[in-house]
N, C-alpha and C positions, 0 to 999 in steps of 0.2 A: 819632759813633755807631759802635760796632763793626760790622765787616763779616764776613760768613760765606760760605764756599763750601759749597753743598749739593749732594750727589751721591746719586742714587737709582737703584736697580735694582728694577723692578717684578717681582712674581710674575707668572706667566702670566695669572692671573685679573685682577690689577691692570692689566696692559697691555691686556687686552681691555676692561676697564671704562673706562680712559682713552680708548681709541680710540672707544668708544661715546659717551662724553660729548663728544668732539671736543677736539683738542689745543689750539686757541685758547681754548676754554671752560675747560680745566684751568688754563691759564696765568692767565686772568682770575680764577678762583677763588683761586689762590695769591696773586696781587697783592693782592686784597682781604683775605685772611687775614693777610698780612704787615702791611698797614696797620692792621688791627684790633688787632694786637699792638704798635702804635706804631712800626713799621718801614717799610721800603720795599724792594720787589723791584727790583733794578737790571738784572739780566740773567737770561735764561731760555733755555736751549738744549735741544732734543731731540737725542739722539746716535744714531748707528748703528754697529754693528760693534764697539763697545767694551765696557768693563766696566760702564758706567753708561747708563741710559736718559735721564736728565735731569741737567744740571748748571746751577746758578744761583748768582748772587751777590746777597746781600740785606743790608740793614742792619737790625739789631734792637738794642734798648736793652741787653739783657743776654744772657749765655751761657745762662742758665736758660731764657729765652724761645726761644732758638734750639733748644735741646734739646726743649722742649715742642712747638714747631712740628713738628719731625721725628717725634716720638712720636705726635702726634695724626694727622698726615698718613699715616703708615705703617701704621696699625692695620689689619692684614690684607691690605694691598696691596703692601707693600715686601718684597722678598726680602732686601735689605740697603740700608743708607744710611750716609752719612758726613757729618758737619758739622764744618767746620774754620774756626777764626777766622783772619782775614786781617789782616796788619799792613802799614802803609805804611813807606817808608824813614825818615821822621822818627821814627816809633815805634821802629823797630829801632835807629836811632842812639842814641836816648835809653836804650833797654835795654842796648845795648852799653857805654854809659858809666856804668852804675850800678855802685856798689861793693857787693859782697856780703860780709858778715862770716860766713865759713863755713870750717870745717876738716874735710876728709875723714876718715873713720874711720882710726885708726892713725897719723895724722900730727901 
């Protein structure tokens, strides 16, 4: 199943609401929402002093579901977010060995 890196920066209001809910509760809510989409939350970290408030790694069946998850979660509480698909070494080796029939413009 594809893996994704999720990074989130809360709005000031979003950070206040997360603190009010409790950080462990927010993590639990996210674990359940990944499971409801057919995925699994592998790792979840709160950060300090960086560009992101939360970073996490999760599995989800499709990129569309990963995008949906971020859109639903961030409605009004995320200042910005990023979702990046992750690839293991086996997948990268397979991609590196693929032949592409392509000619750049002008060549």
